[in-house]
C-alpha positions as CSV (number, residue, x, y, z in Angstrom):
1,X,0.0,0.0,0.0
2,X,1.4,3.4,-1.0
3,X,2.1,6.2,1.4
4,X,-0.6,8.4,-0.1
5,X,-3.1,5.6,0.1
6,X,-2.4,5.1,3.8
7,X,-2.7,8.8,4.5
8,X,-6.0,8.8,2.6
9,X,-7.2,5.7,4.6
10,X,-6.3,7.5,7.9
11,X,-8.2,10.6,6.9
12,X,-11.2,8.5,5.9
13,X,-11.1,6.7,9.2
14,X,-11.4,10.1,11.1
15,X,-14.3,11.0,8.8
16,X,-15.9,7.6,9.5
17,X,-15.6,8.3,13.3
18,X,-17.5,11.6,12.8
19,X,-20.1,9.8,10.7
20,X,-20.7,7.2,13.4
21,X,-21.0,10.0,16.0
22,X,-23.6,11.8,13.8
23,X,-25.6,8.6,13.5
24,X,-25.5,8.0,17.2
25,X,-26.6,11.6,17.9
26,X,-29.5,11.1,15.5
27,X,-30.6,7.9,17.2
28,X,-30.3,9.6,20.6
29,X,-32.7,12.3,19.5
30,X,-35.2,10.0,17.8
31,X,-35.0,7.0,20.2
32,X,-34.2,9.0,23.4
33,X,-30.8,7.2,24.1
34,X,-29.3,8.2,27.4
35,X,-25.9,9.9,27.4
36,X,-24.2,6.8,28.9
37,X,-25.6,4.6,26.1
38,X,-24.4,7.0,23.5
39,X,-20.9,7.0,25.0
40,X,-20.8,3.2,25.1
41,X,-21.9,2.9,21.5
42,X,-19.1,5.2,20.5
43,X,-16.8,3.1,22.7
44,X,-17.7,-0.2,21.1
45,X,-17.5,1.2,17.5
46,X,-14.1,2.8,18.2
47,X,-12.8,-0.4,19.8
48,X,-14.0,-2.6,17.0
49,X,-12.3,-0.4,14.4
50,X,-9.1,-0.3,16.5
51,X,-9.0,-4.2,16.4
52,X,-8.6,-3.9,12.6
53,X,-5.6,-1.6,12.6
54,X,-2.8,-4.2,12.5
55,X,-4.4,-5.5,9.2
56,X,-5.5,-2.2,7.7
57,X,-2.1,-0.4,7.7
58,X,1.1,-2.2,6.6
59,X,3.2,0.6,8.2
60,X,3.0,1.8,11.8
61,X,3.3,5.6,11.3
62,X,-0.2,6.1,9.8
63,X,-1.8,4.5,12.9
64,X,0.0,7.1,15.1
65,X,-1.1,9.9,12.7
66,X,-4.7,8.6,12.8
67,X,-4.7,8.5,16.7
68,X,-3.2,12.0,16.9
69,X,-5.9,13.3,14.5
70,X,-8.6,11.5,16.5
71,X,-7.5,13.1,19.7
72,X,-7.4,16.5,18.1
73,X,-11.0,16.0,16.9
74,X,-12.1,14.9,20.4
75,X,-10.5,18.0,21.9
76,X,-12.4,20.3,19.4
77,X,-15.6,18.5,20.3
78,X,-15.2,19.5,23.9
79,X,-15.4,23.1,23.0
80,X,-18.7,24.8,24.1
81,X,-19.7,25.2,20.5
82,X,-19.8,21.5,19.9
83,X,-20.2,20.0,23.4
84,X,-24.0,20.0,23.3
85,X,-24.2,18.7,19.7
86,X,-22.0,16.2,18.1
87,X,-19.6,16.1,21.1
88,X,-22.4,14.9,23.4
89,X,-22.0,11.4,22.0
90,X,-18.7,11.3,23.7
91,X,-19.0,13.3,26.9
92,X,-22.6,14.0,27.6
93,X,-22.4,12.1,30.9
94,X,-22.7,14.2,34.0
95,X,-19.6,12.8,35.8
96,X,-16.1,13.9,35.0
97,X,-14.5,11.6,32.5
98,X,-11.5,11.6,30.2
99,X,-12.5,8.3,28.7
100,X,-12.5,9.3,25.0
101,X,-8.9,10.7,25.2
102,X,-7.7,7.8,27.2
103,X,-9.2,5.2,24.8
104,X,-7.4,6.8,21.9
105,X,-4.2,7.1,23.9
106,X,-4.3,3.5,25.0
107,X,-4.9,2.2,21.5
108,X,-1.8,4.1,20.4
109,X,0.3,2.9,23.3
110,X,-0.8,-0.7,23.0
111,X,0.0,-0.6,19.2
112,X,3.5,0.8,20.1
113,X,4.3,-1.5,23.0
114,X,2.9,-4.7,21.4
115,X,5.3,-4.3,18.4
116,X,4.9,-7.3,16.1
117,X,3.1,-9.5,18.6
118,X,-0.5,-9.3,17.5
119,X,-1.8,-11.1,20.6
120,X,-0.4,-8.4,23.0
121,X,-2.4,-5.8,21.0
122,X,-5.6,-7.6,20.2
123,X,-6.4,-9.2,23.6
124,X,-6.3,-6.0,25.6
125,X,-8.2,-3.9,23.1
126,X,-10.8,-6.7,22.7
127,X,-11.3,-6.9,26.4
128,X,-11.7,-3.2,26.7
129,X,-14.2,-3.1,23.8
130,X,-16.4,-6.2,24.4
131,X,-16.1,-6.9,28.2
132,X,-16.5,-3.3,29.2
133,X,-19.6,-2.8,27.1
134,X,-21.1,-6.1,28.3
135,X,-20.5,-5.2,31.9
136,X,-22.1,-1.7,31.4
137,X,-25.2,-3.2,29.8
138,X,-25.6,-5.9,32.5
139,X,-25.0,-3.4,35.3
140,X,-27.5,-0.9,33.9
141,X,-30.2,-3.5,33.2
142,X,-29.8,-6.1,35.9
143,X,-27.5,-4.5,38.5
144,X,-28.9,-4.5,42.1
145,X,-25.9,-5.0,44.3
146,X,-23.9,-1.8,44.1
147,X,-20.5,-0.7,45.4
148,X,-19.1,2.8,45.5
149,X,-16.4,3.9,43.1
150,X,-15.2,7.6,43.6
151,X,-18.4,9.6,43.3
152,X,-20.4,7.0,41.5
153,X,-21.1,3.3,41.8
154,X,-20.9,0.0,39.9
155,X,-22.7,-3.3,40.2
156,X,-21.5,-6.7,41.2
157,X,-23.6,-8.2,38.4
158,X,-21.7,-6.0,35.9
159,X,-18.3,-7.2,37.3
160,X,-19.3,-10.8,37.0
161,X,-20.3,-10.3,33.4
162,X,-17.0,-8.5,32.8
163,X,-15.1,-11.5,34.3
164,X,-17.0,-14.1,32.1
165,X,-16.6,-12.1,28.9
166,X,-12.9,-11.4,29.5
167,X,-12.3,-15.0,30.2
168,X,-13.9,-16.1,26.9
169,X,-12.1,-13.4,25.0
170,X,-8.8,-14.4,26.5
171,X,-9.3,-18.1,25.8
172,X,-10.2,-17.4,22.1
173,X,-7.3,-15.0,21.6
174,X,-4.8,-17.4,23.2
175,X,-6.1,-20.3,21.1
176,X,-5.8,-18.5,17.8
177,X,-2.8,-16.2,18.4
178,X,-0.5,-18.3,20.6
179,X,1.1,-21.7,20.8
180,X,1.0,-22.1,24.5
181,X,-0.1,-25.4,26.1
182,X,-3.7,-25.7,27.3
183,X,-2.9,-25.6,31.0
184,X,-1.0,-22.3,30.6
185,X,-3.7,-20.8,28.4
186,X,-6.3,-21.6,31.1
187,X,-4.2,-20.2,33.9
188,X,-3.3,-17.0,31.9
189,X,-6.9,-16.6,30.9
190,X,-8.1,-16.8,34.5
191,X,-5.5,-14.3,35.6
192,X,-6.3,-11.9,32.8
193,X,-10.0,-12.1,33.7
194,X,-9.4,-11.7,37.4
195,X,-6.9,-8.8,37.1
196,X,-8.9,-7.1,34.3
197,X,-12.1,-7.3,36.4
198,X,-10.4,-5.7,39.4
199,X,-8.9,-2.9,37.3
200,X,-12.2,-2.2,35.6
201,X,-14.1,-2.3,38.9
202,X,-11.8,0.2,40.6
203,X,-11.2,2.6,37.8
204,X,-12.6,6.2,37.8
205,X,-13.1,9.1,35.5
206,X,-12.6,6.8,32.5
207,X,-9.1,5.7,33.5
208,X,-10.1,2.1,32.9
209,X,-9.7,2.9,29.2
210,X,-6.0,3.4,29.9
211,X,-5.1,1.2,32.9
212,X,-7.1,-1.8,31.7
213,X,-5.5,-2.4,28.2
214,X,-2.0,-1.3,29.2
215,X,-2.1,-3.2,32.4
216,X,-3.1,-6.4,30.6
217,X,-0.4,-5.8,27.9
218,X,2.3,-5.3,30.5
219,X,1.1,-8.4,32.4
220,X,1.2,-10.5,29.1
221,X,4.6,-9.2,28.2
222,X,6.0,-10.0,31.6
223,X,4.4,-13.4,32.2
224,X,3.6,-14.8,28.8
225,X,6.4,-17.3,29.0
226,X,6.1,-18.0,32.8
227,X,5.6,-21.6,33.9
228,X,2.4,-22.9,35.3
229,X,3.9,-22.9,38.8
230,X,5.2,-19.4,38.5
231,X,1.7,-18.2,37.4
232,X,0.1,-19.9,40.3
233,X,2.6,-18.3,42.7
234,X,1.9,-14.9,41.1
235,X,-1.8,-15.3,41.5
236,X,-1.4,-16.3,45.2
237,X,0.8,-13.2,45.8
238,X,-1.7,-11.0,44.2
239,X,-4.6,-12.1,46.3
240,X,-2.5,-12.1,49.4
241,X,-1.5,-8.5,48.6
242,X,-5.2,-7.6,48.2
243,X,-6.0,-9.0,51.6
244,X,-3.0,-7.5,53.4
245,X,-3.5,-4.0,51.8
246,X,-7.1,-4.1,53.0
247,X,-5.9,-4.3,56.6
248,X,-3.2,-1.7,56.2
249,X,-5.4,0.7,54.2
250,X,-8.0,0.7,56.9
251,X,-5.4,1.7,59.5
252,X,-4.2,4.5,57.2
253,X,-7.7,5.9,56.7
254,X,-7.9,4.9,53.0
255,X,-11.3,3.9,51.6
256,X,-11.8,0.4,50.4
257,X,-11.8,1.6,46.8
258,X,-8.5,3.5,47.2
259,X,-6.9,0.5,48.9
260,X,-7.8,-1.8,46.0
261,X,-6.5,0.8,43.5
262,X,-3.2,0.8,45.4
263,X,-3.0,-3.0,45.1
264,X,-3.5,-2.8,41.3
265,X,-0.9,0.0,41.1
266,X,1.8,-2.0,43.1
267,X,1.0,-5.2,41.2
268,X,1.5,-3.4,37.9
269,X,4.8,-1.9,39.1
270,X,6.0,-5.3,40.1
271,X,4.9,-6.8,36.8
272,X,6.4,-4.1,34.6
273,X,9.7,-3.4,36.4
274,X,12.4,-5.1,38.3
275,X,12.1,-5.0,42.1
276,X,14.7,-2.3,42.6
277,X,12.9,0.0,40.1
278,X,9.7,-0.2,42.1
279,X,11.2,1.2,45.4
280,X,10.9,4.9,44.5
281,X,7.4,4.7,43.0
282,X,6.2,2.8,46.1
283,X,7.8,5.5,48.2
284,X,5.7,8.0,46.3
285,X,2.5,6.3,47.6
286,X,3.9,6.4,51.1
287,X,5.0,10.0,50.8
288,X,1.5,11.0,49.5
289,X,-0.1,9.3,52.5
290,X,2.1,11.2,54.9
291,X,1.5,14.6,53.1
292,X,-2.2,14.3,52.9
293,X,-2.4,13.4,56.6
294,X,-0.1,16.3,57.7
295,X,-1.2,18.9,55.2
296,X,-4.5,18.0,53.4
297,X,-5.2,19.5,50.0
298,X,-8.5,20.5,48.5
299,X,-8.5,17.7,45.9
300,X,-11.6,15.5,46.5
301,X,-9.8,12.2,45.4
302,X,-6.1,12.9,45.9
303,X,-5.5,9.2,46.9
304,X,-6.7,8.2,43.4
305,X,-4.9,11.1,41.7
306,X,-1.5,9.9,42.9
307,X,-2.1,6.5,41.4
308,X,-3.2,8.1,38.1
309,X,0.0,10.2,38.2
310,X,2.2,7.2,38.7
311,X,0.4,5.3,36.0
312,X,0.8,8.1,33.5
313,X,4.5,8.6,34.4
314,X,5.1,4.9,34.1
315,X,3.3,4.3,30.8
316,X,4.7,7.6,29.4
317,X,8.3,6.7,30.1
318,X,7.7,3.1,28.9
319,X,6.3,4.4,25.6
320,X,9.2,7.0,25.2
321,X,11.7,4.2,25.7
322,X,10.0,2.0,23.1
323,X,9.5,4.8,20.6
324,X,13.1,6.1,20.7
325,X,14.9,2.8,21.4
326,X,16.6,4.5,24.4
327,X,15.6,2.8,27.7
328,X,13.9,5.4,30.0
329,X,13.8,3.4,33.3
330,X,16.4,5.7,34.9
331,X,14.3,8.7,33.9
332,X,11.2,7.2,35.4
333,X,13.1,6.7,38.6
334,X,14.2,10.3,38.5
335,X,10.5,11.4,38.1
336,X,9.4,9.2,40.9
337,X,12.2,10.4,43.2
338,X,11.3,14.0,42.4
339,X,7.6,13.4,43.1
340,X,8.4,11.7,46.4
341,X,10.6,14.6,47.3
342,X,7.9,17.2,46.6
343,X,5.3,15.3,48.7
344,X,7.8,14.9,51.5
345,X,8.6,18.7,51.3
346,X,4.9,19.4,51.7
347,X,4.7,17.1,54.7
348,X,7.7,18.8,56.3
349,X,6.6,22.4,55.9
350,X,6.6,22.9,59.7
351,X,10.2,21.5,60.0
352,X,12.0,22.5,56.8
353,X,15.4,21.7,58.3
354,X,14.5,18.0,57.9
355,X,14.0,18.3,54.1
356,X,17.8,17.9,53.3
357,X,17.9,14.6,55.2
358,X,14.9,13.3,53.3
359,X,16.6,14.4,50.0
360,X,19.7,12.6,51.0
361,X,17.8,9.4,51.7
362,X,16.1,9.5,48.3
363,X,19.4,10.2,46.6
364,X,21.1,7.3,48.3
365,X,18.2,5.0,47.3
366,X,18.5,6.1,43.7
367,X,22.3,5.7,43.8
368,X,21.8,2.1,45.0
369,X,19.2,1.3,42.4
370,X,21.2,2.4,39.4
371,X,24.0,-0.3,39.5
372,X,21.4,-3.0,39.8
373,X,20.1,-2.2,36.3
374,X,21.7,-3.3,33.0
375,X,24.1,-1.3,30.9
376,X,21.3,-0.8,28.4
377,X,19.2,0.8,31.1
378,X,22.1,2.9,32.3
379,X,23.1,4.3,28.9
380,X,22.6,7.9,30.1
381,X,24.3,7.5,33.5
382,X,25.8,9.0,35.5
383,X,22.8,11.4,36.1
384,X,24.1,12.6,39.4
385,X,23.8,16.3,38.6
386,X,20.3,15.9,37.1
387,X,19.2,14.0,40.2
388,X,20.5,16.8,42.4
389,X,18.8,19.4,40.3
390,X,15.5,17.5,40.4
391,X,15.7,17.1,44.2
392,X,16.5,20.8,44.6
393,X,13.5,21.9,42.5
394,X,11.0,19.6,44.0
395,X,12.1,20.4,47.5
396,X,12.5,24.1,47.2
397,X,9.4,25.1,45.3
398,X,6.9,23.5,47.8
399,X,8.8,25.2,50.7
400,X,9.0,28.6,49.1
401,X,5.5,28.7,47.7
402,X,3.5,26.2,49.8
403,X,0.2,27.9,48.9
404,X,0.7,26.7,45.3
405,X,0.1,23.1,46.4
406,X,-3.0,23.5,48.4
407,X,-5.0,22.9,45.2
408,X,-4.3,20.3,42.5
409,X,-1.2,19.2,44.4
410,X,-0.6,15.9,42.7
411,X,-0.8,17.4,39.2
412,X,1.5,20.3,40.0
413,X,4.1,18.2,41.8
414,X,4.0,15.6,39.0
415,X,4.8,18.3,36.4
416,X,7.5,19.8,38.6
417,X,9.1,16.4,39.0
418,X,8.8,15.6,35.3
419,X,10.3,18.7,33.8
420,X,14.1,18.2,34.6
421,X,14.3,14.5,33.5
422,X,12.0,14.9,30.4
423,X,14.0,18.0,29.2
424,X,17.3,16.2,29.6
425,X,16.0,13.0,28.0
426,X,14.6,14.8,25.0
427,X,17.8,16.8,24.5
428,X,20.0,13.7,24.9
429,X,18.0,11.5,22.6
430,X,17.7,14.2,20.0
431,X,21.4,14.9,20.1
432,X,22.2,11.1,19.8
433,X,19.9,10.7,16.9
434,X,21.4,13.8,15.2
435,X,24.9,12.5,15.7
436,X,23.9,9.1,14.2
437,X,22.3,10.9,11.2
438,X,25.2,13.1,10.5
439,X,27.6,10.2,10.9
440,X,25.6,8.2,8.3
441,X,25.7,11.2,5.9
442,X,29.5,11.6,6.3
443,X,30.2,7.9,5.8
């Protein structure tokens, strides 16, 4: 397929998306479809189309162009001029949701991270498309036993349907797209269904559209080749963590929902990274718990916001490393270290003299972590100066301007912690690619 034809197909796909939205809005007016039903119809249609992407485009770049164009269209449809018209098919629900953006983002990230392994792309997107829609339909129609999620609720019946549909989807995908033995297929399918159900049940503001497919993809990449015994041990550890976190979370004043979200976050960290690289992100959760206790902010769901921040940082750096070919795990560690430092600085407002000690501890932890990683992961090391700059920025700003972090604390501290490592990473990768390009020209 020629380049021009692929560009034309990508443009036609965006127009088709707008056409589907127009049809759904027409049905909504004529048949009185609720806002949630309109959103789910768009969700299913978008997901089904996304499943075709590996076969529609022989090259990868048109897919990323298509996703970028789709996200731009969604952004325009959020403008007041369109929000009550065509845009209502996506975000007419009353609750705050970023689901349409996160769905497009997750499709792009899954397509990037799955590489040539079709199973790693198809299974997560199929679960997100089919199981999520089936659960919503069952919960809306038959749900009687409800449980609270953020400022809304979900139904036990919907979660059961989600588990069953996910299990069936996983079995079918493994049978047709893998060569694993039946025992491993069954164990992996059960774990995918259980883990996926927990992620979907605990998600909020549409974050299941991001955490569910990417969480499943990371789990598959990490444990696809694990033995049956290793999978059984992993399952036992997961449910043990769920039980133990429930006890600890209650003592820390966390809600049951937040506690389960923390379990999912820690499990994803352990699945995606080596143990040493999970220390600083886990310290972020601990530092946040300390900061919100000592100096509460006005965010209604700050305990969930910190998990979202960690997830976006982790997925973002993982995608950056895969897209550029330059491993970004050290930079994820720097971001987590900076975020932990900012939260600790907030907690130590009353005793600022203790901040340098906390910064020293974080610096020592990072110094210990780096040699545990491979040479490929440490290609940019030593990053001592960058680590010190990051610690200085994230410690000084909350102490000098504490009032800045009384509102939207997690968002502001995350951006503050991200700026130094992201700037250096972008500059280093660009310089390295430029050197390689010029070297090729000269040779």
